[in-house]
C-alpha positions in Angstrom: 102.1 98.1 62.6 103.6 100.2 59.8 101.3 101.7 57.2 103.5 100.2 54.5 101.6 96.9 55.1 98.5 98.6 53.6 100.1 98.4 50.2 99.9 94.6 50.4 96.1 95.0 50.0 96.9 94.9 46.3 97.3 91.1 46.8 93.6 90.8 47.5 92.7 92.9 44.4 92.5 96.4 45.9 93.7 99.0 43.4 96.0 101.9 44.1 93.2 104.6 44.3 91.3 102.5 46.9 94.5 101.9 48.9 95.3 105.6 48.9 91.8 106.6 49.9 91.8 104.1 52.8 95.2 105.4 53.9 93.9 109.0 53.8 90.9 107.9 55.9 93.1 106.2 58.5 95.4 109.1 58.6 92.6 111.6 59.1 91.4 109.6 62.1 94.8 108.8 63.6 96.4 105.9 65.4 94.4 104.5 68.3 91.2 106.2 67.0 88.0 104.3 66.2 86.9 103.4 62.7 83.7 101.7 61.7 82.9 99.1 59.0 80.9 101.8 57.2 83.9 104.1 57.3 86.0 101.5 55.5 83.2 100.7 53.1 82.9 104.4 52.1 86.6 105.0 51.8 87.4 102.4 49.2 86.3 102.5 45.6 85.8 98.7 45.2 82.8 98.1 47.5 82.6 94.4 46.8 86.0 93.9 48.5 85.1 95.5 51.8 84.8 92.2 53.7 88.2 91.0 52.4 89.7 94.4 53.3 88.4 94.3 56.9 89.6 90.7 57.2 93.1 91.7 55.9 93.3 94.6 58.3 92.3 92.4 61.3 94.7 89.6 60.4 97.6 91.9 59.9 96.8 93.8 63.1 96.3 97.1 61.3 93.0 97.3 63.2 91.4 95.3 66.1 87.9 94.9 67.3 87.3 97.7 69.8 84.9 95.7 72.0 83.6 92.1 71.6 80.1 93.5 72.1 80.5 96.2 69.4 80.5 94.5 66.1 81.7 96.7 63.2 83.7 99.1 65.4 87.5 98.9 65.3 90.5 100.5 66.8 93.2 101.7 64.4 96.7 100.2 65.1 98.5 101.8 62.1 101.7 103.8 62.5 100.8 106.5 60.1 103.1 108.8 58.2 103.9 112.1 59.9 105.6 115.3 59.0 108.7 116.4 61.0 106.5 119.0 62.9 103.9 116.3 63.7 106.6 114.0 65.0 108.1 116.7 67.1 104.7 117.7 68.5 103.8 114.1 69.3 107.2 113.6 71.1 106.6 116.7 73.2 103.0 115.7 74.1 104.1 112.1 75.0 106.9 113.4 77.2 104.6 115.9 78.9 102.0 113.1 79.5 104.6 110.8 80.9 105.9 113.4 83.2 102.5 114.3 84.5 101.6 110.6 85.1 104.9 110.1 86.8 104.3 113.1 89.1 100.8 111.6 90.1 102.4 108.2 90.8 105.1 109.8 93.0 102.4 111.7 95.0 100.4 108.4 95.4 103.5 106.6 96.5 104.4 109.3 99.1 100.9 109.0 100.4 101.2 105.3 100.8 104.5 105.7 102.6 103.0 108.3 105.0 100.0 106.1 105.8 102.0 102.8 106.1 100.0 101.2 103.3 101.1 98.1 101.3 101.7 97.7 97.6 102.5 94.7 95.5 105.7 93.9 93.6 105.4 91.6 90.6 108.6 90.1 89.1 108.4 88.6 85.6 111.3 86.6 84.1 112.0 84.1 81.4 113.5 81.0 83.0 116.7 79.5 81.7 117.2 82.3 79.2 120.9 82.7 79.9 121.7 79.0 80.4 123.9 77.1 77.9 121.6 74.6 76.3 122.5 75.6 72.8 119.5 76.8 70.8 119.0 79.4 68.1 120.6 82.6 69.3 118.8 84.8 66.9 115.4 83.4 68.0 116.4 83.8 71.7 117.6 87.4 71.3 114.3 88.4 69.5 112.2 86.9 72.3 114.3 88.5 75.1 115.0 91.9 73.6 111.9 92.6 71.5 108.9 90.3 72.0 108.9 90.0 75.8 109.4 93.7 76.6 106.8 94.7 74.0 104.1 92.5 75.6 105.0 93.9 79.1 104.8 97.5 77.9 101.6 97.0 76.0 99.9 95.4 79.0 101.1 97.9 81.6 100.2 101.1 79.7 96.5 101.3 80.8 97.5 100.8 84.5 100.2 103.5 84.2 97.8 105.9 82.6 95.3 105.4 85.4 98.0 105.5 88.2 97.1 101.9 89.2 100.5 100.4 88.6 103.7 100.9 86.6 106.9 99.3 85.3 109.6 100.0 87.8 112.4 98.6 85.7 112.8 96.2 82.7 116.0 94.7 81.3 115.9 92.1 78.6 113.8 89.2 80.0 113.4 90.6 83.5 110.8 93.1 84.7 109.7 94.5 88.1 106.3 96.1 88.3 104.4 97.8 91.2 100.6 97.7 91.8 98.7 99.6 94.5 96.3 96.7 95.2 95.8 93.1 94.5 92.7 93.5 92.3 94.7 95.5 89.7 97.7 93.2 90.0 95.4 90.2 89.3 93.7 92.0 86.4 97.1 92.9 84.8 98.5 89.4 85.3 95.4 87.7 83.8 95.7 90.0 80.7 99.5 89.5 80.5 99.3 85.7 80.7 96.6 85.8 77.9 99.0 87.8 75.7 101.9 85.6 76.7 99.9 82.5 75.5 98.7 84.2 72.3 101.9 86.1 71.3 104.9 84.6 73.0 104.3 81.0 73.9 104.5 79.6 70.3 107.7 81.5 69.6 109.2 80.3 72.8 108.3 76.7 72.0 109.9 77.0 68.6 113.0 78.2 70.3 112.9 75.4 72.8 112.8 72.9 70.0 116.3 74.1 69.0 117.7 73.5 72.5 119.2 70.4 74.2 116.5 69.7 76.9 116.6 66.8 79.3 114.4 68.3 82.1 111.7 70.9 81.1 111.8 72.5 84.5 115.5 73.0 84.5 116.4 73.4 80.8 113.5 74.9 78.7 112.6 78.6 78.5 109.3 79.5 80.1 107.7 82.3 82.1 108.4 82.8 85.9 106.1 84.9 88.0 106.9 86.0 91.6 104.5 88.1 93.7 105.0 89.7 97.2 103.7 92.7 99.1 104.8 95.0 101.9 104.6 98.6 103.1 105.7 101.1 100.5 109.2 102.5 101.1 110.4 106.0 100.2 110.6 106.1 96.4 114.0 106.7 94.9 114.0 108.2 91.4 115.7 110.6 89.0 114.5 112.8 86.2 114.8 109.9 83.7 113.8 106.9 85.9 110.6 105.7 87.5 110.6 105.3 91.4 112.6 102.4 92.6 112.3 100.3 95.8 115.5 98.4 96.4 114.9 98.3 100.2 111.2 97.5 100.1 110.6 94.2 101.9 108.6 92.7 99.0 111.6 93.3 96.7 113.9 91.6 99.2 111.6 88.6 99.6 111.5 88.0 95.8 115.2 88.4 95.4 115.9 85.9 98.2 113.4 83.2 97.1 113.8 83.3 93.3 116.8 80.9 93.1 115.9 79.0 96.3 112.5 78.1 94.9 114.0 76.5 91.8 116.7 74.7 93.8 114.2 73.4 96.3 111.8 72.0 93.6 114.8 70.6 91.8 115.7 68.6 94.9 112.1 67.4 95.1 112.4 66.0 91.6 110.3 68.6 89.7 110.6 68.0 85.9 107.4 69.2 84.3 106.4 72.7 83.3 104.5 73.8 80.2 103.9 77.6 80.0 104.8 79.2 83.3 104.9 79.0 87.1 103.7 81.4 89.7 105.1 81.9 93.2 103.3 84.1 95.8 103.5 84.9 99.5 99.7 84.8 99.4 97.6 81.7 98.8 96.8 81.1 95.1 93.8 79.1 93.9 94.6 75.4 93.4 98.2 75.9 94.6 100.8 73.9 96.4 102.9 75.2 99.2 106.6 74.8 100.0 108.9 75.9 102.8 111.9 77.9 101.4 115.0 78.3 103.5 117.0 81.4 102.5 120.2 82.8 104.0 118.1 85.4 105.9 114.8 83.8 106.7 112.5 80.8 106.2 109.2 81.4 104.4 106.3 79.3 103.2 105.2 80.3 99.7 102.4 79.1 97.4 103.0 78.1 93.9 101.3 76.8 90.7 103.0 75.2 87.7 101.1 75.4 84.5 
């Protein structure tokens, strides 16, 4: 969130000196650093407004609670003003960190390849996003090109930093991700779905309300999730791209079953879906199963529609 939002604190009665003092405090700590309730209390001149200030900062996502078990400790989410030198230094450090993390990931992938170990491919997509059911184009473009990619990138960052998984590729409303084990994949997916519900679902439903929808499963926009695993193939990458796996069996399985799954359930008369569906080559809790006949192979998959 831009630091300019801080100037709206005047609407709750905070004066200019207090706003400036708070901005100085946030700037001295830096984005993503921790700040306490007492820090905020000390930094503003109008002490009686501290609770309103904290509430404003939380509601406007300028800070967030660092841990549910740590009351009064917050993480700063403000994009603070920087000099040109600070911006240049940050860009250099971010690029250096990215390169080092990428190098570690490549080494890990090469080790998986040598030892014939499996990894998981996760495919995320927004259903019916390109279909012609009318709808508000501005709302759709914002969801596809801004909101959906942001949630994915925010959720994958901790896994990338710890070399547990990464975003292989992302284009508009489609994204392929890799995870080195099912535990981390499940952890990411649970967190992503939570963010999807809290940050995207309402916006998608507002967009769906502008469309011509006769069958929710076939016409409305919602989240699609596909999961498959296989041995890691030799990573293909360039200086500016993450390792790709176009020939990895898990990729092939997902590519083959994506359209077939929708067509098969359409033939079975499926009409209902609320938020998302998940399709996996492994059994899911409380799931159904269906045989999919692709051009290359037949496969039983497990699915849940929520």
